[in-house]
C-alpha positions in Angstrom: -12.3 78.3 -52.7 -9.4 79.2 -50.5 -6.9 76.6 -49.0 -8.4 77.2 -45.5 -11.9 76.3 -46.8 -10.6 73.1 -48.4 -8.8 72.1 -45.1 -12.1 72.7 -43.2 -14.1 70.8 -45.8 -12.0 67.6 -45.9 -12.5 66.6 -42.3 -16.2 67.3 -42.5 -16.5 65.1 -45.6 -14.5 62.3 -43.9 -16.7 62.5 -40.8 -19.9 62.4 -43.0 -18.6 59.3 -44.9 -17.9 57.6 -41.6 -21.4 58.3 -40.3 -22.9 57.0 -43.6 -20.7 53.8 -43.4 -21.8 53.1 -39.8 -25.5 53.6 -40.7 -25.0 51.2 -43.7 -23.5 48.5 -41.4 -26.3 48.8 -38.9 -28.9 48.6 -41.6 -27.4 45.5 -43.1 -27.2 43.8 -39.6 -30.8 44.6 -38.9 -32.1 43.5 -42.3 -30.2 40.2 -42.2 -32.6 37.3 -41.6 -32.5 35.9 -38.0 -31.0 32.5 -37.8 -33.4 29.9 -36.5 -32.6 28.5 -33.0 -32.3 24.7 -32.7 -35.0 23.0 -30.8 -33.9 22.3 -27.2 -32.4 18.8 -27.1 -32.5 18.3 -30.9 -28.8 18.2 -31.1 -28.8 15.4 -28.6 -31.4 13.3 -30.4 -29.9 9.8 -31.1 -30.0 8.1 -34.4 -31.4 4.8 -33.1 -33.6 2.0 -34.6 -36.9 1.3 -33.0 -37.0 -2.4 -34.0 -33.6 -3.0 -32.5 -34.6 -1.0 -29.5 -37.7 -3.2 -28.8 -35.5 -6.3 -29.0 -33.0 -4.7 -26.6 -35.8 -3.5 -24.3 -37.0 -7.1 -23.9 -33.5 -8.7 -23.8 -32.4 -6.5 -20.9 -35.7 -7.3 -19.1 -36.8 -3.6 -19.0 -40.4 -4.8 -19.8 -40.5 -6.8 -16.5 -40.7 -3.6 -14.5 -41.8 -0.9 -17.0 -44.3 -2.9 -19.1 -44.0 -4.2 -22.6 -44.7 -0.8 -24.1 -43.0 1.2 -21.3 -46.5 2.0 -19.9 -45.3 1.2 -16.3 -45.9 -1.8 -14.0 -43.7 -2.3 -11.0 -41.6 0.6 -12.3 -42.9 3.9 -13.6 -44.1 4.7 -17.1 -41.2 5.6 -19.4 -42.9 5.8 -22.8 -42.7 8.3 -24.4 -39.5 9.4 -22.6 -40.1 12.5 -20.5 -36.5 13.6 -20.5 -33.8 14.4 -23.1 -31.5 11.6 -24.2 -28.5 12.6 -22.1 -30.7 12.6 -19.0 -32.2 9.3 -20.0 -28.7 7.8 -20.2 -27.8 9.2 -16.9 -31.0 7.8 -15.3 -30.2 4.3 -16.7 -26.5 4.4 -15.8 -27.1 5.8 -12.2 -30.7 5.1 -11.3 -32.3 5.8 -8.0 -34.4 3.4 -6.0 -34.5 -0.3 -6.7 -33.5 -0.2 -10.3 -30.1 -1.8 -11.0 -27.5 0.3 -12.8 -26.6 -0.6 -16.4 -23.1 0.4 -17.3 -21.7 0.9 -20.8 -20.5 -2.7 -21.0 -23.9 -4.2 -20.1 -25.8 -1.7 -22.2 -23.8 0.2 -24.9 -24.7 3.7 -25.9 -25.9 2.4 -29.3 -28.4 0.1 -27.7 -29.4 2.9 -25.4 -30.2 5.0 -28.4 -32.2 2.2 -29.9 -34.3 1.8 -26.7 -34.8 5.6 -26.5 -36.2 5.7 -30.1 -38.3 2.6 -29.4 -39.9 4.3 -26.4 -40.5 7.4 -28.5 -42.5 5.3 -30.9 -44.2 3.0 -28.4 -47.9 3.5 -27.7 -48.4 2.8 -24.0 -52.2 3.4 -24.4 -54.4 5.1 -21.9 -54.0 4.2 -18.3 -56.7 2.0 -16.9 -58.4 2.8 -13.7 -59.5 -0.3 -11.8 -58.9 1.2 -8.3 -62.6 2.1 -8.2 -63.7 -1.5 -8.5 -64.3 -3.7 -5.5 -62.9 -7.2 -6.1 -64.5 -10.3 -4.5 -61.8 -12.9 -3.4 -64.0 -16.0 -3.7 -65.1 -15.1 -7.2 -61.4 -14.4 -8.1 -60.3 -17.8 -6.8 -62.8 -19.5 -9.1 -61.7 -17.4 -12.1 -58.1 -18.1 -11.2 -58.8 -21.8 -11.6 -61.3 -21.7 -14.5 -59.0 -19.5 -16.6 -56.1 -21.8 -16.0 -53.9 -19.3 -14.2 -53.0 -21.9 -11.6 -51.5 -24.2 -14.3 -48.5 -21.9 -14.5 -48.5 -19.8 -11.3 -49.6 -22.5 -8.9 -52.9 -22.8 -7.0 -51.7 -20.3 -4.4 -50.0 -18.0 -7.0 -46.6 -19.2 -5.7 -45.0 -19.6 -9.1 -43.3 -22.7 -10.5 -39.8 -23.5 -11.7 -41.2 -26.0 -14.2 -43.2 -23.4 -16.1 -40.9 -20.4 -15.3 -44.0 -18.5 -14.1 -43.2 -16.0 -11.3 -44.9 -15.8 -7.9 -47.9 -13.4 -8.1 -49.4 -13.7 -4.7 -49.7 -11.4 -2.9 -49.3 -9.1 -5.9 -46.5 -6.5 -5.7 -48.1 -4.6 -8.5 -50.8 -2.0 -8.2 -54.1 -3.3 -9.6 -53.6 -1.2 -12.8 -50.1 -2.7 -13.2 -51.6 -6.2 -12.6 -54.2 -5.6 -15.3 -51.5 -4.6 -17.8 -49.6 -7.7 -16.8 -52.6 -9.8 -17.8 -53.5 -7.9 -21.0 -50.0 -7.3 -22.3 -47.6 -9.8 -20.6 -44.0 -10.4 -21.4 -42.2 -13.7 -21.8 -44.1 -16.9 -22.6 -47.4 -15.9 -21.0 -50.2 -15.5 -23.6 -52.1 -12.2 -23.4 -55.6 -12.2 -22.0 -57.6 -9.4 -23.5 -60.2 -7.4 -21.7 -62.8 -9.4 -23.5 -61.5 -12.7 -22.1 -60.7 -11.2 -18.6 -62.9 -8.1 -18.1 -62.1 -5.4 -15.5 -64.3 -6.9 -12.8 -62.7 -10.3 -13.3 -59.3 -8.7 -13.0 -60.4 -7.0 -9.8 -61.7 -10.3 -8.4 -58.5 -12.2 -9.2 -56.4 -9.4 -7.7 -58.5 -9.5 -4.5 -58.0 -13.3 -4.3 -54.3 -13.0 -4.7 -54.2 -10.2 -2.2 -55.9 -12.5 0.3 -53.2 -15.1 0.1 -50.3 -15.1 2.7 -46.9 -13.8 1.7 -44.1 -16.4 1.0 -42.5 -17.7 4.2 -39.1 -16.4 5.2 -36.1 -18.8 4.8 -35.8 -19.1 8.6 -39.4 -20.4 8.8 -38.6 -23.4 6.6 -37.7 -26.2 9.0 -35.9 -28.3 6.4 -33.4 -25.5 5.7 -32.8 -24.9 9.4 -31.5 -28.5 10.0 
């Protein structure tokens, strides 16, 4: 082999080695197992406690608007949460509509995480559908008295400071929200199951309360205008 042949052979051998090395790197990259992608929002999942969350949910009066299990009442259903935790926090910190804002002092992030986990575990149950029922106001008035509703809420559903029961006439809730208020109330009110107060009875009571006049405006109270 002449020197000229050797000089021509060496570059060719180096080029071949480079090609083989490149092919080896590409092969290794393609054969490497793909890394699993994290579930969207998983990195934002809080480490909360459902029991503490339930206590905080009630302590901050969330149940008064959203129902004891987050099933919705005056406010919308929020269980299970339909948004990622950061969006949930943003919604609570800067809500829209009539909901008051809860800053970090009133509701720390740790409690927010607990409430979020509680709502994830809560069982709001199937939504009832009482809107198809026609209530009878006179019958509802009799049930309102016979079931003792007036003892806390007043004979005209006006509420009472002595019992701490709120005004419920005319109802601000939808009929489905009103049914949930009866079957799964918050505070000191005992629950009235559907066996005790069937759907038709709920519709009748609702019709009775709807037939009552709204509370008078302050300017319409003569004693306060003197």
